[in-house]
Each structure stands twice: as C-alpha cells, then as structure tokens.
C-alpha positions, 0 to 999 in steps of 0.5 A, a space after each residue: 640115389 647114390 648114382 644121382 648124387 655122384 652124377 650131380 657132383 661130377 656135373 657140378 665139377 665139370 661145370 666149375 672145370 669149364 668155367 675156370 678153363 674159360 676164365 684162364 684165358 679170358 680174364 686179364 688177371 690170369 691171362 699168360 702163356 702158362 695159364 693157356 696150357 693149364 686151361 687146355 689141360 683142365 678143359 681136357 680133363 673135365 671133358 674126359 671125366 664127363 665123357 667117360 662117366 656118362 654113356 656115350 655109345 652110339 653118339 657122335 661124342 663117343 669119338 672124343 671118349 676114346 684115347 684121342 684126348 688122352 694123347 693131347 693131355 700129356 703134352 699140354 701138362 708137360 708144356 705147362 710145367 716147361 713154361 713155369 720152370 722156363 726150361 730150354 726144351 721149349 726152344 728145341 726143334 724136337 719138342 713139337 714132335 711130342 704132338 705127333 702121337 695126338 695127330 696119329 690118334 686122330 687119324 686112326 680114330 677117324 678111320 676106325 670110326 668111319 669103319 664102324 659105319 661102313 664096315 670096310 674091314 673086320 670090326 674086330 680090328 677096331 677093338 684091337 686098335 683101341 686096346 693098343 692105342 688105350 695102352 700106348 696113351 697110358 705109357 705116353 702120359 706116364 713118361 711125360 708126367 714123370 719126366 716133368 716131375 724130374 725137371 721140376 725138382 731140378 729147377 731153380 724156381 721159387 719154393 712156392 711155385 715148385 711146391 705147387 707144380 709138384 703137388 699138381 704133378 703128384 695129383 696127375 700121377 694119382 690119376 694115372 695110377 687109378 687109370 691103370 687099376 681101372 684098365 687092369 680091372 676092365 680087361 682082366 676081371 671084366 668089372 668096373 668098380 675102380 672107374 668111379 673113383 677115377 671119375 670122382 677124382 677128375 671131377 674134384 680136381 677142378 675144385 682143388 685147382 680152382 684155389 691152389 692152381 689158379 689163384 694162389 699160384 697167380 699171385 706168386 707169379 705176379 709177385 715174382 714179376 713185380 720183383 723182376 721189374 724192380 730189379 731190372 729198373 733198380 727201383 727201390 720201394 723203400 721209404 724216403 731215407 730218414 735222417 737219424 736224430 742226434 738221440 738215435 745216432 747210435 751204431 745199432 740204429 744206424 746199422 738197422 737203417 742200413 739194413 732196411 733201406 739198402 738191403 731191403 731186409 723187410 721184404 723177407 717174410 720170415 724176418 724175425 727179431 733174432 734174425 735182425 739182432 744176428 745181423 747187428 751183432 747184438 742180442 734180441 733183448 738189447 735190440 728191442 730195448 734200443 728200438 723201443 727207447 730210441 724210436 718209441 716202437 716195437 721191432 715188428 712195428 718198425 719192420 712193418 712201417 717199411 713194408 707199408 710204405 713200400 706197399 704204398 709206393 707200388 699201389 700208387 704206381 700205375 705200372 703196378 695196377 694190373 697186379 693184384 693187391 695180394 701179390 704186392 703184399 707178398 713182394 713187400 714182405 708180408 707172409 699172409 693176406 690177412 696180416 697185410 690187410 690188418 696192418 695196412 688198415 691200421 696204419 692208413 685207416 683203409 684197405 690196400 684196395 681202397 687206397 689204390 682206388 683213392 690214388 687212382 681218383 686223386 
C-alpha cells in the first residue's frame, strides 16, 4: 500500500513537472530566455525522477535512465543562473564547451547500448563505463552548481531574485547530496534504502518550484522590467503635482510633496512614518499631526494615494498590459498583493484587474 501511495505521489508530481515545463515555454506571461532553461531543467529533473523510480530495464527508455540526462541538467541550471544574474560568462566562447560532456555521453551511451544488443566486446566494459560516467556526471554537476552559487552570491541583482536563486541552488545541492548517498549505498552496501528519498525529493521539487520559482519570481522579474522601462523613458507615474493651498504651505508639507513627487519615496514598500519623519527632520507625532490637520488624512493614506494613482497610470497604459497586476502593485510600492487589492478596492470601488478591463473597453 505504501509503495502504491509513493508511486501515485511521484506520478502526480511528474505530471505537474511536465505541465509547468510546457507552460513556461508556451504561456506569454512566463515566456522568456531564462524560463526556457528553467523549463528544460525541470523537464530533465522530472524525467530523471520518473525514469529512476520505475523499473525500465530491457526497454528503450533505459537509454535515458543512464547518466546522459544528468550531463545536460547541470549545464541548463548553470545557464539559468547566468541569465538571471546577467553574467558576462554567457558571452564567452568557452561557455559552449560545457555541453561537450553531454555530447560525449550520448555517443558513449549509444555505443554501449548497441553493444548490449550485438555483443561487439565484453559486456563487463559496459558496467565499468556506466560506473565512470555516473561518477563523472556527479562531479560535473557539483562543480557547476557550486560555481553557480558563488556567482549568485557575488551578483548585484535584487534581494528577492537572489533569495530565490540561492534557495533553488540549495535545493539542487540537497538533491546532489542525496544522490551521492544513494550511489554510495548502492555500490558499497548493495542496498537501496536512500534512493526513495531522492526520488521523492525530485518529485516534490515540481510542486515547490510551481509557486516560488515560477509565479513569484516572474512577478519580481516583471516588476524589474517595469522599473527599468520607466527609468529609461524618464516617465513618472506619480499623480499630477498638487497645488498646495495657503493652509498647507508649511515647510514640512512642502517638503513632503517633494519627497513623494520628485523622489517617488512612496515606491519603497518598507517606507514607514519614522522614515518620513527622519527625512523631514521632525518627529513622528508632529508629522502625523500636521498631515491629519492640514490634509485630513493619516500618513499611510497619504502615501497610498500616491501608490494608487501610480498604479492607475500603469494599468491604463497599453504598454504595461502584458505585465501582471501583482507586478504593477510591487512596482508602485505595495508590500503584498492583499494590501494592493484591498487599498485599490477601497479607493476605486473595484479590483485592479477590473479597473484595467474597464480602461481597455472604454
């Protein structure tokens, strides 16, 4: 019964893994160069999990269960890391040589597979070559994954993206350790107790990557694209500059408008009343009192008004229709999707998505 449950879990995770792989290269929302390599990596991991768990001896699929796919996996993951951190190695001529081990493994595997059918030479050589290829693939993957981790740590990418890449890298390192223990157990003790843990980790990797690696990271990537575009066009998404009335011409209020409209301080999701007070050279209590008396609103309401107006500007612009509502919410300074949706709905009486649709049809 336990075997049936594990089989079902691995098959279900395999289906999810293949579904995500296809979605990454076929869905407009996720499609980009980095995700193409992530898609291939996930496809390879899913295939290795399914091919390694189920008995494939004496079948054509046994060819794929050998170390061939493992040589390609390390390179695709390493490439994914390089693209995400925009590393200069991608432009180097030597980079393409990283695919040579995979090509060599395909050639050797083909020869060995044919030899099992026609017996051109001693079949004992097959076992030796598989042993060498298996261990070489392990070393090859370790080098690439550890190298990739070092490059990620030294990169200047955003904190959110770096956190995701390091988590993904750590997960792969965990798989490699489990892979090593499984190999040691098989060759030294001739048993197979660790392997199920490896296959289960590989299968649930698909579920984990679905949210953290695909959806959440894509929102971060889109937010960065929006930000870069706005900077390149020198476009401000702040609301039209308000004329300060005679009742609100105090130095603090004037400086407050400057911080919002010229420095776009509201785009900082961690912006607090203390931060504003510090920038204005006053106390939190005095700042709250001024905003409440002169503008008849709280500090958070004042900041969120700028965020909502900036979001409305992006939602109306056809240039940003390809980006998700969540990414736009992050770009204008909201810390979470729930906060963005709640504030927008309170302000406009509808969700950001409904507002965008209304603008498209008007």
